[in-house]
py3Dmol code that shows the C-alpha trace and the ligand (Angstrom):
import py3Dmol

protein = """\
ATOM      1  CA  MET A   1      19.406  24.920   1.998  1.00  0.00           C
ATOM      2  CA  LYS A   2      20.006  21.482   3.479  1.00  0.00           C
ATOM      3  CA  LYS A   3      23.110  21.103   5.665  1.00  0.00           C
ATOM      4  CA  SER A   4      25.331  18.026   5.172  1.00  0.00           C
ATOM      5  CA  ILE A   5      25.614  15.435   7.809  1.00  0.00           C
ATOM      6  CA  ASP A   6      29.183  15.522   9.500  1.00  0.00           C
ATOM      7  CA  LEU A   7      30.389  12.753  11.698  1.00  0.00           C
ATOM      8  CA  GLU A   8      33.667  11.845  12.967  1.00  0.00           C
ATOM      9  CA  PRO A   9      35.244   8.613  11.446  1.00  0.00           C
ATOM     10  CA  LYS A  10      35.027   6.938  14.875  1.00  0.00           C
ATOM     11  CA  GLN A  11      31.435   7.776  15.051  1.00  0.00           C
ATOM     12  CA  THR A  12      30.701   6.478  11.621  1.00  0.00           C
ATOM     13  CA  GLU A  13      32.274   3.160  12.675  1.00  0.00           C
ATOM     14  CA  LEU A  14      30.424   2.989  15.788  1.00  0.00           C
ATOM     15  CA  LEU A  15      27.138   3.735  14.037  1.00  0.00           C
ATOM     16  CA  ALA A  16      27.831   0.862  11.574  1.00  0.00           C
ATOM     17  CA  LYS A  17      28.431  -1.653  14.515  1.00  0.00           C
ATOM     18  CA  ILE A  18      25.142  -0.380  16.194  1.00  0.00           C
ATOM     19  CA  GLY A  19      23.363  -0.836  12.980  1.00  0.00           C
ATOM     20  CA  GLN A  20      24.625  -4.303  12.294  1.00  0.00           C
ATOM     21  CA  ALA A  21      23.633  -5.498  15.827  1.00  0.00           C
ATOM     22  CA  ALA A  22      20.172  -3.887  15.457  1.00  0.00           C
ATOM     23  CA  ILE A  23      19.610  -5.581  12.082  1.00  0.00           C
ATOM     24  CA  ASN A  24      20.728  -8.883  13.560  1.00  0.00           C
ATOM     25  CA  LEU A  25      18.164  -8.495  16.327  1.00  0.00           C
ATOM     26  CA  ASP A  26      15.359  -7.441  13.854  1.00  0.00           C
ATOM     27  CA  TRP A  27      16.005 -10.176  11.316  1.00  0.00           C
ATOM     28  CA  ASN A  28      16.802 -13.139  13.667  1.00  0.00           C
ATOM     29  CA  ILE A  29      15.059 -12.686  16.909  1.00  0.00           C
ATOM     30  CA  ALA A  30      12.113 -10.236  16.476  1.00  0.00           C
ATOM     31  CA  PHE A  31       8.853 -12.003  15.455  1.00  0.00           C
ATOM     32  CA  SER A  32      10.737 -15.315  15.782  1.00  0.00           C
ATOM     33  CA  GLY A  33      12.788 -14.525  12.607  1.00  0.00           C
ATOM     34  CA  LYS A  34       9.554 -13.842  10.517  1.00  0.00           C
ATOM     35  CA  SER A  35      10.780 -10.421   9.341  1.00  0.00           C
ATOM     36  CA  TYR A  36      14.205 -11.693   8.237  1.00  0.00           C
ATOM     37  CA  GLY A  37      15.456  -9.585   5.247  1.00  0.00           C
ATOM     38  CA  ASN A  38      13.345  -6.513   5.781  1.00  0.00           C
ATOM     39  CA  HIS A  39      14.918  -3.175   5.304  1.00  0.00           C
ATOM     40  CA  HIS A  40      12.964  -1.072   7.537  1.00  0.00           C
ATOM     41  CA  LEU A  41      15.888  -0.058   9.706  1.00  0.00           C
ATOM     42  CA  GLU A  42      18.024   0.954   6.940  1.00  0.00           C
ATOM     43  CA  ARG A  43      15.280   3.032   5.417  1.00  0.00           C
ATOM     44  CA  VAL A  44      14.449   4.757   8.677  1.00  0.00           C
ATOM     45  CA  ASN A  45      18.136   5.617   8.927  1.00  0.00           C
ATOM     46  CA  LYS A  46      18.254   7.156   5.371  1.00  0.00           C
ATOM     47  CA  ILE A  47      14.999   9.067   6.213  1.00  0.00           C
ATOM     48  CA  THR A  48      16.483  10.219   9.541  1.00  0.00           C
ATOM     49  CA  SER A  49      19.709  11.433   7.861  1.00  0.00           C
ATOM     50  CA  TYR A  50      17.338  13.374   5.350  1.00  0.00           C
ATOM     51  CA  LEU A  51      15.336  14.947   8.119  1.00  0.00           C
ATOM     52  CA  LEU A  52      18.589  15.810  10.123  1.00  0.00           C
ATOM     53  CA  SER A  53      19.548  18.060   7.123  1.00  0.00           C
ATOM     54  CA  GLU A  54      17.162  20.727   8.240  1.00  0.00           C
ATOM     55  CA  VAL A  55      17.125  20.640  11.936  1.00  0.00           C
ATOM     56  CA  PRO A  56      19.657  21.404  14.747  1.00  0.00           C
ATOM     57  CA  ALA A  57      19.482  18.074  16.465  1.00  0.00           C
ATOM     58  CA  ASP A  58      22.620  15.983  17.491  1.00  0.00           C
ATOM     59  CA  VAL A  59      23.367  13.744  14.486  1.00  0.00           C
ATOM     60  CA  PHE A  60      25.168  10.972  16.255  1.00  0.00           C
ATOM     61  CA  LEU A  61      22.552  10.456  18.799  1.00  0.00           C
ATOM     62  CA  THR A  62      19.668  10.668  16.380  1.00  0.00           C
ATOM     63  CA  LEU A  63      21.233   8.161  14.044  1.00  0.00           C
ATOM     64  CA  ALA A  64      22.073   5.766  16.730  1.00  0.00           C
ATOM     65  CA  ALA A  65      18.501   5.935  18.198  1.00  0.00           C
ATOM     66  CA  ALA A  66      17.199   5.351  14.522  1.00  0.00           C
ATOM     67  CA  TRP A  67      19.056   2.105  14.423  1.00  0.00           C
ATOM     68  CA  VAL A  68      17.924   0.698  17.741  1.00  0.00           C
ATOM     69  CA  HIS A  69      14.461   2.230  17.852  1.00  0.00           C
ATOM     70  CA  ASP A  70      12.808  -1.264  17.288  1.00  0.00           C
ATOM     71  CA  THR A  71      15.093  -3.455  19.526  1.00  0.00           C
ATOM     72  CA  THR A  72      12.347  -4.060  21.926  1.00  0.00           C
ATOM     73  CA  LEU A  73      10.293  -5.917  19.226  1.00  0.00           C
ATOM     74  CA  ALA A  74      12.707  -8.642  20.068  1.00  0.00           C
ATOM     75  CA  VAL A  75      11.148  -9.150  23.467  1.00  0.00           C
ATOM     76  CA  GLU A  76       7.674  -7.979  22.318  1.00  0.00           C
ATOM     77  CA  LEU A  77       7.867  -4.721  24.357  1.00  0.00           C
ATOM     78  CA  ASP A  78       6.082  -2.217  22.118  1.00  0.00           C
ATOM     79  CA  ASP A  79       4.819   0.652  24.111  1.00  0.00           C
ATOM     80  CA  ASP A  80       5.739   1.151  27.755  1.00  0.00           C
ATOM     81  CA  PRO A  81       8.386   3.840  27.887  1.00  0.00           C
ATOM     82  CA  ASP A  82      10.206   2.693  31.074  1.00  0.00           C
ATOM     83  CA  SER A  83      10.510  -0.889  29.741  1.00  0.00           C
ATOM     84  CA  ILE A  84      11.724   0.387  26.374  1.00  0.00           C
ATOM     85  CA  PHE A  85      14.160   2.702  28.119  1.00  0.00           C
ATOM     86  CA  SER A  86      15.613  -0.234  30.252  1.00  0.00           C
ATOM     87  CA  PHE A  87      15.804  -2.679  27.441  1.00  0.00           C
ATOM     88  CA  THR A  88      17.472  -0.387  25.047  1.00  0.00           C
ATOM     89  CA  LEU A  89      19.913   0.768  27.707  1.00  0.00           C
ATOM     90  CA  SER A  90      20.822  -2.949  28.328  1.00  0.00           C
ATOM     91  CA  PHE A  91      21.116  -3.575  24.515  1.00  0.00           C
ATOM     92  CA  LEU A  92      23.498  -0.641  24.241  1.00  0.00           C
ATOM     93  CA  GLU A  93      25.884  -2.067  26.995  1.00  0.00           C
ATOM     94  CA  GLN A  94      27.737  -4.143  24.332  1.00  0.00           C
ATOM     95  CA  PHE A  95      29.084  -0.930  22.701  1.00  0.00           C
ATOM     96  CA  GLN A  96      32.051  -0.100  25.006  1.00  0.00           C
ATOM     97  CA  ASP A  97      32.880   3.077  22.993  1.00  0.00           C
ATOM     98  CA  LEU A  98      29.674   4.647  23.911  1.00  0.00           C
ATOM     99  CA  ALA A  99      29.796   6.608  27.135  1.00  0.00           C
ATOM    100  CA  GLU A 100      27.227   5.863  29.682  1.00  0.00           C
ATOM    101  CA  ALA A 101      25.589   9.309  29.247  1.00  0.00           C
ATOM    102  CA  GLN A 102      25.319   8.633  25.490  1.00  0.00           C
ATOM    103  CA  ARG A 103      23.607   5.281  26.139  1.00  0.00           C
ATOM    104  CA  ARG A 104      21.127   6.894  28.303  1.00  0.00           C
ATOM    105  CA  GLU A 105      20.385   9.614  25.839  1.00  0.00           C
ATOM    106  CA  ILE A 106      19.881   7.325  23.024  1.00  0.00           C
ATOM    107  CA  ALA A 107      17.626   5.021  25.236  1.00  0.00           C
ATOM    108  CA  ARG A 108      15.650   8.058  26.468  1.00  0.00           C
ATOM    109  CA  CYS A 109      15.222   9.196  22.725  1.00  0.00           C
ATOM    110  CA  VAL A 110      13.988   5.613  21.781  1.00  0.00           C
ATOM    111  CA  SER A 111      11.642   5.414  24.722  1.00  0.00           C
ATOM    112  CA  SER A 112       9.880   8.599  23.688  1.00  0.00           C
ATOM    113  CA  HIS A 113       9.996   8.087  19.974  1.00  0.00           C
ATOM    114  CA  GLU A 114       6.744   5.935  19.927  1.00  0.00           C
ATOM    115  CA  THR A 115       4.254   8.846  20.399  1.00  0.00           C
ATOM    116  CA  GLY A 116       6.792  11.713  19.820  1.00  0.00           C
ATOM    117  CA  ASP A 117       4.692  13.606  22.334  1.00  0.00           C
ATOM    118  CA  ASN A 118       6.744  16.024  24.660  1.00  0.00           C
ATOM    119  CA  ALA A 119       9.774  14.438  23.042  1.00  0.00           C
ATOM    120  CA  SER A 120      13.249  15.975  22.359  1.00  0.00           C
ATOM    121  CA  LEU A 121      13.841  17.116  18.762  1.00  0.00           C
ATOM    122  CA  GLU A 122      16.106  13.959  18.321  1.00  0.00           C
ATOM    123  CA  ALA A 123      13.124  11.714  19.406  1.00  0.00           C
ATOM    124  CA  GLN A 124      10.690  13.587  17.119  1.00  0.00           C
ATOM    125  CA  ILE A 125      12.767  13.004  14.127  1.00  0.00           C
ATOM    126  CA  VAL A 126      13.163   9.232  14.875  1.00  0.00           C
ATOM    127  CA  HIS A 127       9.358   9.128  15.456  1.00  0.00           C
ATOM    128  CA  ASP A 128       8.768  10.789  12.084  1.00  0.00           C
ATOM    129  CA  ALA A 129      11.184   8.700  10.196  1.00  0.00           C
ATOM    130  CA  ASP A 130       9.491   5.509  11.412  1.00  0.00           C
ATOM    131  CA  VAL A 131       6.068   6.957  10.539  1.00  0.00           C
ATOM    132  CA  ILE A 132       7.265   7.952   7.111  1.00  0.00           C
ATOM    133  CA  ASP A 133       8.340   4.455   6.384  1.00  0.00           C
ATOM    134  CA  LYS A 134       4.862   3.276   7.328  1.00  0.00           C
ATOM    135  CA  SER A 135       3.201   5.751   4.899  1.00  0.00           C
ATOM    136  CA  GLY A 136       2.298   5.706   1.374  1.00  0.00           C
ATOM    137  CA  MET A 137       1.998   2.314  -0.575  1.00  0.00           C
ATOM    138  CA  LEU A 138       4.617   0.732   1.676  1.00  0.00           C
ATOM    139  CA  GLY A 139       2.564   1.719   4.624  1.00  0.00           C
ATOM    140  CA  VAL A 140      -0.378  -0.072   2.918  1.00  0.00           C
ATOM    141  CA  ILE A 141       1.596  -3.310   2.730  1.00  0.00           C
ATOM    142  CA  ARG A 142       3.069  -3.016   6.177  1.00  0.00           C
ATOM    143  CA  HIS A 143      -0.249  -2.452   7.861  1.00  0.00           C
ATOM    144  CA  ILE A 144      -2.056  -5.312   5.868  1.00  0.00           C
ATOM    145  CA  TRP A 145       1.026  -7.411   7.081  1.00  0.00           C
ATOM    146  CA  LYS A 146       0.260  -6.459  10.742  1.00  0.00           C
ATOM    147  CA  MET A 147      -3.578  -6.730  10.351  1.00  0.00           C
ATOM    148  CA  THR A 148      -3.052 -10.305   8.829  1.00  0.00           C
ATOM    149  CA  ASN A 149      -0.466 -11.621  11.217  1.00  0.00           C
ATOM    150  CA  MET A 150      -1.000  -9.717  14.469  1.00  0.00           C
ATOM    151  CA  ILE A 151      -4.400  -7.999  14.736  1.00  0.00           C
ATOM    152  CA  HIS A 152      -6.855 -10.280  13.082  1.00  0.00           C
ATOM    153  CA  SER A 153      -4.814 -13.379  12.418  1.00  0.00           C
ATOM    154  CA  ARG A 154      -6.569 -14.202   8.950  1.00  0.00           C
ATOM    155  CA  VAL A 155      -6.494 -13.266   5.320  1.00  0.00           C
ATOM    156  CA  LEU A 156      -8.171  -9.919   4.643  1.00  0.00           C
ATOM    157  CA  ASP A 157     -10.896 -10.168   2.119  1.00  0.00           C
ATOM    158  CA  SER A 158     -13.681  -7.712   2.872  1.00  0.00           C
ATOM    159  CA  ALA A 159     -14.700  -4.194   2.150  1.00  0.00           C
ATOM    160  CA  GLU A 160     -14.594  -3.581   5.927  1.00  0.00           C
ATOM    161  CA  ASP A 161     -11.003  -4.597   5.974  1.00  0.00           C
ATOM    162  CA  VAL A 162     -10.126  -2.062   3.375  1.00  0.00           C
ATOM    163  CA  ALA A 163     -12.011   0.549   5.218  1.00  0.00           C
ATOM    164  CA  GLU A 164     -10.148  -0.189   8.456  1.00  0.00           C
ATOM    165  CA  LEU A 165      -6.743  -0.144   6.618  1.00  0.00           C
ATOM    166  CA  HIS A 166      -7.684   3.221   4.973  1.00  0.00           C
ATOM    167  CA  ALA A 167      -8.697   4.796   8.399  1.00  0.00           C
ATOM    168  CA  HIS A 168      -5.483   3.603   9.975  1.00  0.00           C
ATOM    169  CA  LEU A 169      -3.327   5.178   7.112  1.00  0.00           C
ATOM    170  CA  GLN A 170      -5.207   8.435   7.266  1.00  0.00           C
ATOM    171  CA  SER A 171      -4.811   8.629  11.080  1.00  0.00           C
ATOM    172  CA  ARG A 172      -1.029   7.987  10.795  1.00  0.00           C
ATOM    173  CA  ALA A 173      -0.549  10.834   8.473  1.00  0.00           C
ATOM    174  CA  VAL A 174      -1.489  13.577  10.887  1.00  0.00           C
ATOM    175  CA  LYS A 175       1.045  12.235  13.626  1.00  0.00           C
ATOM    176  CA  VAL A 176       4.299  13.614  12.212  1.00  0.00           C
ATOM    177  CA  LYS A 177       5.933  16.492  14.280  1.00  0.00           C
ATOM    178  CA  THR A 178       8.412  18.249  11.931  1.00  0.00           C
ATOM    179  CA  PRO A 179       7.555  20.332   8.780  1.00  0.00           C
ATOM    180  CA  LEU A 180       9.853  18.383   6.545  1.00  0.00           C
ATOM    181  CA  ALA A 181       8.355  15.044   7.496  1.00  0.00           C
ATOM    182  CA  MET A 182       4.860  16.581   6.764  1.00  0.00           C
ATOM    183  CA  GLU A 183       5.960  17.458   3.313  1.00  0.00           C
ATOM    184  CA  LEU A 184       7.394  13.770   2.693  1.00  0.00           C
ATOM    185  CA  ILE A 185       4.232  12.137   4.059  1.00  0.00           C
ATOM    186  CA  GLN A 186       2.138  14.294   1.698  1.00  0.00           C
ATOM    187  CA  LYS A 187       4.435  13.285  -1.125  1.00  0.00           C
ATOM    188  CA  LEU A 188       4.137   9.628  -0.340  1.00  0.00           C
ATOM    189  CA  ASN A 189       0.390   9.692   0.318  1.00  0.00           C
ATOM    190  CA  LEU A 190      -0.340  10.945  -3.141  1.00  0.00           C
ATOM    191  CA  ALA A 191      -0.675   7.468  -4.255  1.00  0.00           C
ATOM    192  CA  LEU A 192      -3.290   6.524  -1.703  1.00  0.00           C
ATOM    193  CA  PRO A 193      -6.505   8.032  -3.242  1.00  0.00           C
ATOM    194  CA  ASP A 194      -5.780   6.337  -6.592  1.00  0.00           C
ATOM    195  CA  PHE A 195      -5.240   3.130  -4.687  1.00  0.00           C
ATOM    196  CA  PHE A 196      -8.290   3.073  -2.413  1.00  0.00           C
ATOM    197  CA  GLU A 197     -10.580   4.395  -5.367  1.00  0.00           C
ATOM    198  CA  HIS A 198      -9.396   1.785  -7.840  1.00  0.00           C
ATOM    199  CA  PRO A 199     -11.769  -0.943  -8.741  1.00  0.00           C
ATOM    200  CA  GLN A 200      -8.956  -3.635  -7.984  1.00  0.00           C
ATOM    201  CA  CYS A 201      -8.373  -2.295  -4.446  1.00  0.00           C
ATOM    202  CA  GLN A 202      -9.951  -5.010  -2.592  1.00  0.00           C
ATOM    203  CA  GLU A 203      -8.345  -7.677  -4.931  1.00  0.00           C
ATOM    204  CA  ILE A 204      -4.860  -6.154  -4.300  1.00  0.00           C
ATOM    205  CA  VAL A 205      -5.582  -6.161  -0.390  1.00  0.00           C
ATOM    206  CA  PHE A 206      -6.388  -9.693  -0.657  1.00  0.00           C
ATOM    207  CA  PHE A 207      -3.276 -10.518  -2.719  1.00  0.00           C
ATOM    208  CA  ILE A 208      -0.904  -8.713  -0.216  1.00  0.00           C
ATOM    209  CA  SER A 209      -2.721 -10.358   2.690  1.00  0.00           C
ATOM    210  CA  GLU A 210      -2.444 -13.753   1.396  1.00  0.00           C
ATOM    211  CA  ARG A 211       1.263 -13.451   0.901  1.00  0.00           C
ATOM    212  CA  ALA A 212       1.684 -11.934   4.380  1.00  0.00           C
ATOM    213  CA  ASN A 213      -0.292 -14.921   5.614  1.00  0.00           C
ATOM    214  CA  GLN A 214       2.215 -17.226   3.809  1.00  0.00           C
ATOM    215  CA  GLY A 215       5.038 -15.580   5.809  1.00  0.00           C
ATOM    216  CA  LYS A 216       6.478 -13.215   3.069  1.00  0.00           C
ATOM    217  CA  ILE A 217       7.863  -9.983   4.422  1.00  0.00           C
ATOM    218  CA  SER A 218       6.740  -6.643   3.314  1.00  0.00           C
ATOM    219  CA  ASP A 219       9.707  -6.070   1.070  1.00  0.00           C
ATOM    220  CA  GLU A 220       9.180  -9.271  -0.970  1.00  0.00           C
ATOM    221  CA  ILE A 221       5.462  -8.488  -1.332  1.00  0.00           C
ATOM    222  CA  ALA A 222       6.266  -4.945  -2.686  1.00  0.00           C
ATOM    223  CA  ASP A 223       8.575  -6.584  -5.332  1.00  0.00           C
ATOM    224  CA  GLU A 224       5.856  -9.028  -6.307  1.00  0.00           C
ATOM    225  CA  LEU A 225       3.337  -6.122  -6.717  1.00  0.00           C
ATOM    226  CA  ILE A 226       5.810  -4.217  -8.817  1.00  0.00           C
ATOM    227  CA  GLN A 227       6.214  -7.133 -11.168  1.00  0.00           C
ATOM    228  CA  LYS A 228       2.454  -7.863 -11.315  1.00  0.00           C
ATOM    229  CA  TYR A 229       0.921  -4.574 -11.669  1.00  0.00           C
ATOM    230  CA  GLU A 230       1.608  -1.521 -13.773  1.00  0.00           C
ATOM    231  CA  PHE A 231      -0.640   1.049 -11.909  1.00  0.00           C
ATOM    232  CA  SER A 232       1.260   4.167 -11.058  1.00  0.00           C
ATOM    233  CA  PHE A 233       0.323   3.869  -7.306  1.00  0.00           C
ATOM    234  CA  ILE A 234       2.247   0.453  -7.388  1.00  0.00           C
ATOM    235  CA  SER A 235       5.265   2.044  -9.315  1.00  0.00           C
ATOM    236  CA  SER A 236       5.476   4.613  -6.453  1.00  0.00           C
ATOM    237  CA  LEU A 237       6.617   1.629  -4.192  1.00  0.00           C
ATOM    238  CA  LYS A 238      10.000   1.371  -6.106  1.00  0.00           C
ATOM    239  CA  SER A 239      10.969   4.912  -5.177  1.00  0.00           C
ATOM    240  CA  GLN A 240       9.731   4.181  -1.523  1.00  0.00           C
ATOM    241  CA  ILE A 241      11.699   0.917  -1.228  1.00  0.00           C
ATOM    242  CA  GLU A 242      14.856   2.619  -2.776  1.00  0.00           C
ATOM    243  CA  CYS A 243      14.247   5.858  -0.717  1.00  0.00           C
ATOM    244  CA  SER A 244      14.953   7.815  -4.114  1.00  0.00           C
ATOM    245  CA  TYR A 245      11.963  10.175  -3.148  1.00  0.00           C
ATOM    246  CA  LEU A 246      14.365  11.762  -0.539  1.00  0.00           C
ATOM    247  CA  VAL A 247      15.655  14.446  -3.037  1.00  0.00           C
TER     248      VAL A 247
END
"""
ligand_1 = """\
1
FE2
Fe 10.175 0.958 13.273
"""
view = py3Dmol.view(width=600, height=400)
view.addModel(protein, "pdb")
view.setStyle({"model": 0}, {"cartoon": {"style": "trace"}})
view.addModel(ligand_1, "xyz")
view.setStyle({"model": 1}, {"stick": {}})
view.zoomTo()
view.show()
C-alpha cells in the first residue's frame, strides 16, 4: 500500500519557490538557453513523489533535491561531487526560509545523486527518478539529443550510431537502486525491443537527430514523433511525457 505524501503548507510553498528558481536556471541559463521549455525537472519531481510513496525517506528534502539536482548544468559542472555540493549550496542561499542544515543536506543529496553509490536513501531516490526520465522512448530521444549536440556534434545516421545508443540505454537500465524504480524502468523499457528491431529504427534515429541538431528540445521532438508515427513504441511516449504510467 502506497503512503500519501504529507507536507506542511509552508514546505509546499517553499518547494514551489525552489522549483520555479530551478526551472528558470534550467530553461534560461543551462546549455545557453537551448533547453528552454523542457519538462525534465517537473517529471523528475513527479517520479520522485511516486518513489517516496514506498520508502521512509525525508519527503521535503528529497523533493527539494529533485528540483535542484541539475542546477550545476548552468555552470557546466556535471560530475565532481565537491563542486556540485558547493554550487548547489550557494544556489540554495537565496531561500532564507531554509535552515543552514537543510541547505547542506539538500546539497549533499544532490552531490551524491549522480552515481547513487554509497548515497543516502534520499539521494538514491533522486538518482533513480533522474534515470527513469532518461529511460524508455523518452530516454532514446534524450540520448540522441546528447549524442548529436554534445558527444559527436553531428547528425546520427549510421547503424553504428544506433548500436551505441542501444548499448547506452541497456547500461542505464541496471543502474537504479530502489525496487520500485526497477519496476518502472522495466515497464518503460518494454518499448525498446520493438523500436530497436523495427525496420525503420535507423530512419527514426535520423529524424530525431536532425531535429536535435536544429535546436529542438526533446519534448518538442517527442510531440512530432507522436504526430508522425502510429507505432505502439512511439505511442508509449505520450504516457511518459504525461507521467501517466505512474499508477
Ligand atoms: Fe536530470
